[in-house]
C-alpha positions as CSV (number, residue, x, y, z in Angstrom):
1,M,13.4,-9.6,27.5
2,A,14.5,-8.8,23.9
3,D,14.6,-5.2,22.6
4,P,11.2,-4.6,20.9
5,K,12.6,-3.6,17.5
6,L,15.0,-6.5,17.5
7,A,12.3,-8.9,18.4
8,Q,10.0,-7.6,15.7
9,L,12.8,-8.0,13.1
10,A,13.8,-11.4,14.4
11,L,10.3,-12.7,13.8
12,T,10.7,-12.0,10.1
13,F,13.8,-14.2,9.9
14,L,12.2,-17.2,11.4
15,P,11.7,-20.1,9.0
16,R,8.1,-21.4,8.5
17,I,6.7,-18.2,9.9
18,G,4.9,-16.1,7.3
19,N,3.3,-12.7,7.6
20,T,-0.2,-14.0,8.4
21,T,1.1,-16.5,11.0
22,L,3.4,-13.8,12.5
23,K,0.4,-11.4,13.0
24,S,-1.6,-14.2,14.6
25,L,1.3,-14.9,17.0
26,V,1.5,-11.2,18.0
27,S,-2.2,-11.1,18.6
28,Y,-2.2,-14.1,20.8
29,C,1.0,-13.4,22.8
30,G,0.5,-9.6,23.1
31,S,3.9,-8.5,21.6
32,P,6.8,-9.8,19.6
33,E,9.0,-10.0,22.7
34,K,6.5,-12.2,24.5
35,I,6.4,-14.7,21.6
36,F,9.9,-15.7,22.4
37,T,9.2,-16.3,26.1
38,T,6.0,-18.2,25.6
39,P,6.4,-22.0,26.4
40,K,6.2,-24.5,23.6
41,G,3.0,-26.0,24.9
42,K,1.2,-22.7,24.7
43,L,2.6,-21.8,21.3
44,E,1.3,-25.1,19.9
45,K,-2.2,-24.3,21.1
46,I,-2.3,-21.1,19.0
47,P,-4.4,-21.7,15.8
48,G,-2.1,-22.3,12.9
49,I,1.0,-23.0,15.1
50,G,2.0,-26.6,15.3
51,S,5.1,-28.3,16.7
52,I,7.3,-27.4,13.6
53,A,6.5,-23.7,13.8
54,S,6.9,-23.6,17.6
55,K,10.3,-25.3,17.3
56,S,11.3,-22.6,14.8
57,I,10.3,-19.9,17.3
58,L,12.2,-21.4,20.1
59,D,15.3,-22.1,18.0
60,N,15.8,-18.4,17.4
61,K,19.5,-17.8,17.7
62,Q,20.1,-17.5,14.0
63,A,17.0,-15.3,13.5
64,F,18.3,-12.9,16.2
65,K,21.8,-12.8,14.6
66,K,20.3,-11.9,11.3
67,A,18.1,-9.3,12.9
68,E,21.0,-7.7,14.7
69,K,23.0,-7.4,11.5
70,A,20.0,-5.9,9.6
71,L,19.3,-3.5,12.4
72,A,22.9,-2.3,12.5
73,Y,22.9,-1.8,8.7
74,C,19.7,0.2,8.9
75,S,21.0,2.4,11.7
76,K,24.2,3.1,9.8
77,H,22.5,4.0,6.5
78,Q,19.4,5.9,7.9
79,I,16.9,3.2,6.8
80,K,13.6,3.3,8.7
81,L,12.1,0.1,9.9
82,L,8.3,0.1,10.2
83,F,6.5,-2.8,11.9
84,Y,2.9,-3.3,11.0
85,T,1.8,-2.1,14.5
86,D,3.7,1.2,14.2
87,K,1.7,4.4,13.7
88,D,3.8,5.3,10.6
89,Y,3.1,2.0,8.9
90,P,1.1,2.6,5.7
91,A,-2.6,2.6,6.4
92,Y,-3.7,0.6,3.4
93,L,-1.2,-2.1,4.0
94,K,-2.5,-2.6,7.5
95,Q,-5.7,-3.8,6.0
96,L,-4.0,-6.8,4.3
97,A,-3.8,-10.2,6.1
98,D,-0.8,-11.0,4.0
99,G,0.7,-7.5,4.1
100,P,4.4,-7.3,5.1
101,S,5.1,-7.5,8.8
102,V,8.1,-5.2,8.4
103,I,9.0,-2.7,5.7
104,Y,12.4,-1.1,5.2
105,L,12.0,2.5,4.1
106,K,14.5,4.9,2.6
107,G,13.3,8.5,2.4
108,N,10.2,9.9,3.9
109,V,7.5,8.2,6.0
110,L,4.5,7.7,3.8
111,P,1.9,10.5,4.3
112,D,-1.4,9.8,5.9
113,N,-3.1,10.6,2.6
114,R,-5.8,8.4,1.0
115,K,-5.0,9.5,-2.5
116,Y,-2.5,6.8,-3.4
117,I,-2.6,5.3,-6.9
118,S,-0.4,2.6,-8.3
119,I,0.5,2.9,-12.0
120,V,1.9,-0.3,-13.7
121,G,2.3,-1.7,-17.2
122,T,4.6,-3.5,-19.6
123,R,8.4,-3.1,-19.5
124,N,8.3,-2.6,-23.3
125,A,6.3,0.6,-23.2
126,S,5.3,2.2,-26.5
127,K,5.6,5.9,-27.2
128,E,1.8,6.1,-26.9
129,G,1.9,4.3,-23.6
130,K,4.5,6.7,-22.2
131,Q,2.4,9.7,-23.4
132,N,-0.7,8.3,-21.7
133,V,1.2,8.1,-18.4
134,A,2.3,11.7,-18.9
135,N,-1.2,12.9,-19.7
136,I,-2.9,11.1,-16.9
137,I,-0.4,12.2,-14.2
138,A,-0.6,15.8,-15.4
139,E,-4.4,15.6,-15.1
140,L,-4.2,14.1,-11.7
141,A,-1.6,16.6,-10.4
142,P,-4.2,19.1,-9.0
143,Y,-5.5,16.4,-6.7
144,K,-2.0,15.9,-5.2
145,P,-2.0,12.1,-5.4
146,I,0.9,9.9,-4.3
147,I,2.2,7.8,-7.2
148,V,3.3,4.2,-6.5
149,S,5.1,1.9,-8.9
150,G,7.9,-0.6,-9.1
151,L,11.0,1.2,-10.6
152,A,11.0,-1.3,-13.5
153,Y,11.7,-0.5,-17.2
154,G,8.8,0.9,-19.2
155,I,5.6,2.1,-17.7
156,D,6.8,1.9,-14.1
157,I,9.7,4.3,-14.5
158,E,7.7,6.6,-16.6
159,A,5.2,6.9,-13.8
160,H,8.0,7.9,-11.4
161,K,9.5,10.4,-13.9
162,E,6.2,12.1,-14.6
163,A,5.4,12.3,-10.9
164,L,8.6,14.1,-10.3
165,A,8.0,16.3,-13.3
166,N,4.6,17.3,-11.8
167,N,6.2,17.9,-8.3
168,L,4.2,14.9,-6.9
169,T,5.3,12.5,-4.2
170,T,6.3,9.1,-5.5
171,Y,7.3,5.8,-3.9
172,G,9.2,2.9,-5.5
173,I,8.5,-0.7,-4.3
174,M,11.5,-2.9,-4.6
175,A,12.0,-6.6,-5.0
176,T,15.5,-6.5,-3.6
177,G,17.2,-5.2,-0.5
178,I,16.8,-1.5,0.1
179,E,20.4,-0.7,-0.8
180,K,20.2,-2.1,-4.4
181,V,18.1,-0.3,-7.0
182,Y,17.1,-2.7,-9.8
183,P,17.7,-2.0,-12.6
184,S,20.7,0.1,-11.6
185,I,20.2,2.5,-14.5
186,H,17.3,3.9,-12.5
187,T,19.4,4.8,-9.5
188,K,19.5,8.6,-10.3
189,I,15.7,8.7,-10.6
190,A,15.4,6.8,-7.3
191,E,17.7,9.3,-5.6
192,K,15.4,12.2,-6.8
193,M,12.4,10.3,-5.4
194,L,13.9,10.4,-1.9
195,V,13.4,14.2,-1.7
196,K,9.6,14.0,-1.2
197,G,8.9,10.3,-1.4
198,G,11.1,7.2,-1.1
199,L,11.8,3.6,-1.6
200,L,10.5,0.7,0.3
201,T,10.8,-3.1,0.4
202,E,9.9,-6.0,2.7
203,F,13.2,-7.7,1.9
204,P,16.2,-7.3,4.3
205,P,19.4,-5.6,3.2
206,H,21.6,-7.5,0.7
207,T,18.6,-9.5,-0.7
208,N,19.5,-10.2,-4.3
209,M,17.1,-9.9,-7.2
210,S,15.2,-13.2,-8.2
211,P,12.1,-13.7,-10.3
212,S,10.2,-15.2,-7.4
213,K,10.3,-11.9,-5.5
214,F,8.5,-9.8,-8.0
215,P,5.0,-11.3,-7.4
216,E,5.6,-10.6,-3.7
217,R,6.6,-7.0,-4.5
218,N,3.5,-6.7,-6.7
219,R,1.2,-7.4,-3.8
220,I,2.6,-4.4,-2.0
221,I,2.1,-2.2,-5.1
222,A,-1.5,-3.4,-5.3
223,G,-2.2,-3.1,-1.5
224,L,-0.5,0.2,-0.8
225,S,-2.9,2.2,-3.0
226,E,-6.7,2.7,-3.2
227,A,-6.5,2.1,-6.9
228,T,-4.3,0.5,-9.5
229,L,-4.0,1.8,-13.1
230,V,-2.7,-0.5,-15.9
231,V,-1.5,1.6,-18.8
232,E,-0.2,-1.1,-21.1
233,A,0.0,-4.9,-20.7
234,G,0.5,-7.9,-22.8
235,K,-1.4,-11.2,-22.4
236,K,0.7,-12.1,-19.4
237,G,3.0,-10.3,-17.0
238,G,3.5,-8.6,-13.7
239,A,1.1,-5.7,-14.4
240,L,-1.8,-8.1,-14.7
241,I,-0.7,-9.9,-11.6
242,T,-0.8,-6.6,-9.8
243,A,-4.3,-5.8,-11.2
244,Y,-5.7,-9.1,-10.0
245,L,-4.2,-8.7,-6.6
246,A,-5.7,-5.2,-6.3
247,R,-9.1,-6.7,-7.2
248,D,-8.7,-9.4,-4.6
249,Y,-7.8,-6.6,-2.0
250,D,-11.1,-4.9,-2.9
251,R,-9.3,-1.9,-4.5
252,E,-10.3,-0.1,-7.6
253,V,-8.7,-1.2,-10.8
254,F,-8.5,0.9,-14.0
255,A,-7.1,0.2,-17.4
256,I,-6.6,2.1,-20.6
257,P,-8.0,0.3,-23.7
258,G,-6.0,-0.1,-26.9
259,N,-6.0,-1.2,-30.5
260,L,-7.1,-4.8,-30.8
261,K,-4.0,-5.5,-32.9
262,N,-1.6,-4.0,-30.4
263,E,0.1,-6.7,-28.3
264,N,0.6,-4.2,-25.5
265,A,-3.1,-3.6,-25.3
266,V,-4.2,-7.3,-25.0
267,G,-3.9,-7.4,-21.2
268,C,-5.8,-4.1,-20.6
269,N,-8.5,-5.0,-23.1
270,N,-9.0,-8.4,-21.4
271,I,-9.3,-7.1,-17.8
272,I,-11.8,-4.5,-19.0
273,K,-13.8,-7.2,-20.9
274,N,-13.8,-9.5,-17.8
275,N,-14.9,-6.7,-15.5
276,I,-11.6,-6.8,-13.5
277,A,-10.9,-3.1,-14.5
278,Q,-12.9,-0.1,-15.3
279,L,-12.2,1.6,-18.6
280,V,-10.6,5.0,-18.3
281,S,-9.0,7.4,-20.8
282,S,-8.0,10.3,-18.7
283,G,-6.9,11.4,-15.2
284,K,-10.3,13.1,-14.8
285,D,-12.0,9.7,-15.2
286,I,-9.9,8.3,-12.4
287,A,-10.6,11.3,-10.1
288,F,-14.3,11.0,-10.8
289,Y,-14.5,7.3,-10.0
290,L,-12.5,7.7,-6.8
291,G,-14.4,10.8,-5.6
292,W,-11.2,12.8,-5.4
293,E,-11.4,16.5,-4.8
294,T,-8.9,19.4,-4.9
295,N,-8.1,21.3,-1.7
296,N,-10.4,24.1,-2.9
297,T,-13.5,21.9,-3.0
298,V,-12.7,20.3,0.3
299,T,-12.4,23.7,1.9
300,K,-15.8,24.7,0.6
301,K,-17.3,21.6,2.1
302,R,-15.7,22.3,5.5
303,L,-17.2,25.8,5.4
304,A,-20.6,24.4,4.5
305,L,-20.8,22.0,7.5
306,K,-21.8,23.5,10.9
307,Q,-20.9,21.8,14.1
308,E,-24.2,22.7,15.8
309,D,-26.1,20.6,13.2
310,F,-24.5,17.3,14.3
311,S,-23.9,15.2,17.4
312,Q,-20.5,15.2,19.0
313,E,-19.7,11.8,17.5
314,E,-21.1,12.7,14.1
315,W,-18.9,15.8,14.0
316,A,-15.8,13.9,15.0
317,I,-16.4,11.5,12.1
318,L,-17.0,14.3,9.7
319,Q,-13.8,16.0,10.7
320,L,-11.9,12.8,9.9
321,L,-13.7,12.4,6.6
322,N,-13.2,16.0,5.6
323,A,-9.5,15.3,5.2
324,S,-9.9,12.2,3.1
325,E,-12.0,9.1,2.5
326,L,-11.4,6.3,5.1
327,H,-12.0,2.6,5.5
328,I,-14.5,1.9,8.3
329,D,-11.8,0.0,10.3
330,E,-9.5,3.0,10.3
331,L,-12.4,5.4,10.9
332,S,-13.2,3.3,14.0
333,W,-9.6,3.4,15.2
334,K,-9.2,7.1,14.7
335,S,-12.6,8.1,16.2
336,Q,-12.4,5.4,19.0
337,I,-16.0,4.5,18.2
338,Q,-16.8,0.8,18.1
339,I,-17.6,-0.7,14.6
340,G,-21.3,-1.5,15.4
341,K,-22.1,2.0,16.7
342,L,-20.0,3.6,14.0
343,A,-21.9,1.8,11.2
344,S,-25.2,3.1,12.7
345,I,-23.9,6.7,12.8
346,L,-22.5,6.4,9.2
347,L,-25.9,5.1,8.0
348,N,-27.6,8.1,9.7
349,L,-25.2,10.5,7.9
350,E,-26.0,8.7,4.6
351,F,-29.7,9.3,5.2
352,K,-28.9,13.0,5.8
353,N,-27.1,13.0,2.4
354,I,-23.8,14.0,4.0
355,V,-21.7,10.9,3.7
356,V,-21.5,8.3,0.9
357,S,-20.3,4.7,1.1
358,L,-17.8,3.5,-1.4
359,P,-16.7,0.0,-2.5
360,G,-14.5,-1.8,0.1
361,K,-16.2,-0.4,3.2
362,K,-14.8,3.1,2.6
363,Y,-16.6,6.4,3.3
364,R,-16.3,10.0,2.3
365,I,-18.1,13.3,2.5
366,K,-20.7,13.4,-0.3
C-alpha cells in the first residue's frame, strides 16, 4: 500500500480528478491509499466517477512520479504539505466543497483563530487607497486579526506591509509554485511574512505564473477568511472576483465607497449598491459587524460565566465559543455533539441570551 502522504499528493496529479471529485473518492473509499487499490468496477459506481475518471486513477504511474518529485522538493526546502483531512489544514477552507485538496505552506501553520480577514483591491492603488489600508489595519490591530492577501501590486502588498508594521500575522496566497514569489520585487516582504505568517499555494513546486491561475488563487483568498474587504476596485478585476466568491461562500464582504468620478471606486460602489458588500469606512466598522472583541473583553465574559449555571454540554460549547466564533460544523466536530442535538442546545443558549447566531451558521458568545 502506498505511503499516505505520497498517495494524497498523487491524487492531485491525476488528470480529470478535481478537488470535489477527489474528496468524494476519499469519502467513499476511506482513504487516499485505498482509492488506488479499489477495483475499476467499484470506482465506476461511485457518484461522479465514470469510466474515464476510473481509468485515470488506475493509470497512476505518472501521478506517483510527479508526487515523489514534489514530496522530495518539499522535504528538502522545509515546505509543509497539508491535506484537507489534516488537523492543521485551515478551518475555513475545510468548509468549501471546491477548496484545495492539498496546500503547500512555507512558514508557520495557520493559527486556529477565527479572526481572518482578506484585504484585496486594484493593482493601481491610489495614495488614498493605500492610506485607507493603513488606517483600517491600524484600527483592527487591537483585535489581533490575521491578514490575508495575494502579494500582488497595489492594495494586496499594502495590506501585507501594514500587517507587518502593526506586528500582525499575515499570509500571502500564491498563483505559482511555492518557490517563486510573483512579482519577484515583493520577495523581501514575503520573507518577512515568514517570521509569524507565511506563504501558501495549491500549485505544486515549479508551477509557472499564468492568468488562468489567478481566479483559482482568488477562491482561496475568499475562502480562507471570515470576511473580505475590497479597498479599491475598477469596473472589472480580480478583487471583484474575490468579493463575489466570498459572497458565494457565505462570507461577509465589505467595501470602502469612493468618489463617483474615481475609476478605482467604481467596483466598490457597484458591489455596495448591489448588496454584495456592506459599506465600511473604518476598522471599527468591520470589528463591529463581525462581533470581534479584544482579549480584555473576552476575559471579562469568561469571568462572568459560571459553570454551575449550565449543563455539561452547554459548558463545553461555551468554552469553545469563548475563544472565538465557530461554524456549527466545526463546533460539532470539536465538541463531539451531533448536529441535531447541538442545534437544539445552541437554540436554548440563544433563548438564555448567552449565544448569538451569525450569518453562515456561525455562533459566538453574545
